N, C-alpha and C positions, 0 to 999 in steps of 0.2 A: 830410724828417721823419726823426728818428732812430728806430731800431728797438729796442724793449725786449726784454731777455732775461728769460724766466721760468724760474727755477731749480727743478728737480724732483729729488726722491729717490724712485725708483719701483721697486716690485717687478717683477721680470722678467716675471711673469705678465701684466702690463698694458702691456708695451712695445709690442706690435703696435697696441693701441687708441690709446695716447698718440701714437705716431708718425703714425698715420693721420689725426690731427686737427691736425697741424702746419700744413698749408696753410690750413686754416680759421682757425686762430689768427692767422696772419700776415695773411690777408685782412681779418679782422674787427677785429683789435686792434693791428695793426702790431707784433707780438711774435713772437719765436722761442723755441724751447725749448732750455734748457741743463740740464746736470745728469747724473745717473747712473741706470743701471738695474742691478738685481742681486738677490741673495738678500735676503730681508726682514731677516735679522739684520744683514747688512752695511749696509743702508740705515739701520737704526736706529742703528748705531754711528756712521755718518757724520753723522746729524742731531745726536746727542748730543755729537759732537766739534766741532760748530759749522760744518759745511760749509754754504755758502749754500743755502737752501731756501725756496721760496715755497709749493710744493705737495708733499705727501707722499702716495704711494699705497702702501698695504700691506694686510695682512690686517686685517679689521675688529677682531679682538681686539687686535692691536698698536696700531692707531690709537686704540682706546679707552684702552689703557694710557698712551699718550703724551699724550692729551688730559687724562687724570687727573693726569699728572705736570706739566701746564702748558706743555709744549713744542709742542703743537699746539692750535689753536683748535677749539671745539665749534660755533661759529655757522655755519661753512661746511664741513660734513662731509656727504658723500653716498656711499651705497653704489653700486658699479658693477655688481654681480651676483655670481653664484656660478660658480666654476671647478672642474671635476673634474680628477682626475689620471689619466693613461692611459699606455699602452704604445705606443711608436713603433718603426718599422723603417726601414731605408733604402728610399727610394722604389723600387718595383718588385720588392722581395724578396718571397718567399712569406710569407703571413700566418699565423702560428701561431694556435692556438686559445687564448683567454684567458678563456673564459666562466665557468670555475669555478676555485676555488683549486687544485684538482688539475692543471688544464690550465696555469695560470700557473706552478706549480711545475715541471712537465715542460718548459715552454718556457724557463724560466730555467736549468734544468740543462743544456739543450741549447745555450744561447747560449755563444759563445766570447768575447764582450766585451759588457759591460753599462754603458751610459752614463746617468748621472744627475747632478743638481746636488749641491753641497756638502751633506754629511749632517750638518752641525752648525749651519748658518745658514740653510738654505733649507727652506721648508715641505715641498715634494715630496721632497727628499733625505732629510730626517729620517724622513718617513713610509715611504718605500720601504725604507730600511734596516731599519726595524722589521718591515715585511712579510717580508723575507727571513729574519729571525730567527723570526717566527711560523711560517713555512713549514718551519723546521728545516733550511734549506739555506745559511745565511749562511756558515758555515765552508767549505763545499764550493765556493762560487762567489766568495768574497771576492777571490781573485787575479785575477778577470776584471773587477772593478769599475774603471770609468774615471770619476772624478768631476771636476767642473769648477765654477767659482765660481757659475754660475747655469744654469738650464735651457736657455737659448738657446745658450750656448757648448757645453753637453753635446750638444745636438741637432745643432749644426754639425759637431762631431767625429764624431757618429754618421753623418752624411751622407758624411763623408770616410773612414770606417773601411775599412781593408783586411781586417778580420776576415771570416771566411766566414759567420758566423751572429750578427751583432751585434743587440742590442736596446737600447732606451732607455726611460726612465721619467721623466716630468715632467708639469707641468700642461698641459692641452689647449691653452691659449692660446699656450704656447711652442712646441708642436709645429706648430700651424697656420701660423705665419708663417715658418718656417725652410725654405728650399728644400732638396730632397734627402731629406727624411724624410716619412713619412706616419703618421697615426694608425691603429692597429689597433682599439683599443677602450679604453674606460675600465677601470680596475681592477675585478675582480669585486666584487659587492655586499658581500661579507664584508670586503673591504679598501678599500672606497670612501672616498675623501677628497675632500670638497667644501669649498672655501674661499671665503668671502665677502671680496671686496676693496672697500676704501673709500678715498676721497680726502679730504684735509683740508688746511686752510691752516696753515702754520707760524706759531707765535706770534711769530716773529722775521722774518716775511716782509718783504722790501723792497718787494714789489708786492702787498699784500693784496687790493686790489680786482681786479686782473688775475687773481690766483690764484683768487679766488672765481668770476670769470667763466669761467675755464678749467674749473674743476670742474663748473660748470653745463653746459658743452659736453660733458664726459665722461659725465655722469650724466643728461642731459636726454633728452626724447623724440625729438629729432631724430637722436640717435646710437643709438637703440634697435637698428636693423637692423645698424649697424656693430658694436655690442657683441656681438650674436648671431653675426655672421660671424667675429668674433675668438675666440669660444668662451665668452663670458659668458652665463649663464643667469639668468632672473629669480629 
C-alpha cells in the first residue's frame, strides 16, 4: 500500500505538537508529513506563492485573514490553544529574575547575547523587539541581538552559545522541545503575549479529507494532554 504525504505549512510554535503526532498519522491513515515549519509570516508567503499545502497552522488572526481571502477553508478550522511567550537560558545556567519589568530590564542589560526569532515575520520576534523599545534599552543592547528565521533555530543557537550570559526569547512551545535550553518564566504580565494557534485546510488541498482528519487529531480530546505537555493552554 502506498503512503500518502500530507503537506503542511506550520508555525514554529506548533512544530513539537505536529511532529509528536506523526507516528499516529502513519498508523491510522498510512500517511506521512511533509512541508515546512517557520515564522508565521514566512508560512503565509509560502502559501500565497503556491507552495503545496493541505494543512496550515498559524495564529488564529492570520488563519482568519486567509479564510476571508479564500485561500483557506472555513469548514475544517480548529483552535489548538493559547501559547505564551517566555525567556529561556542555556540548560543549567543561573536563572535570572524576570518577575517584573524592572527585573527583565536588568537581566537583558546584563546579557551578552540575546537570541530570538525574526523580528519582521515571527510573532514572538516582533513582540520582543517592541518590548526592548518600551523598556528603553533597545539601542543599548541591539549589538547583542542574535536573530534567526524562527524560534526553534534561535533556541538551538542559544543552546550552543559560547557567550557567558546568553538569554533567549520565543514562545514557550519552542523552548520546551529544544534540547539544551530551559524555560525561566513567561514574560512579565505587563509584556505578556499570548497567541492562539489554529489549524485549517487549504482551499487547494490535494488531500482535503486527510487534512481534516489530521486537524481533528491535533485539536481533539485525545491529544489534550499532549497539547498541554507541548505548552498549549486552553
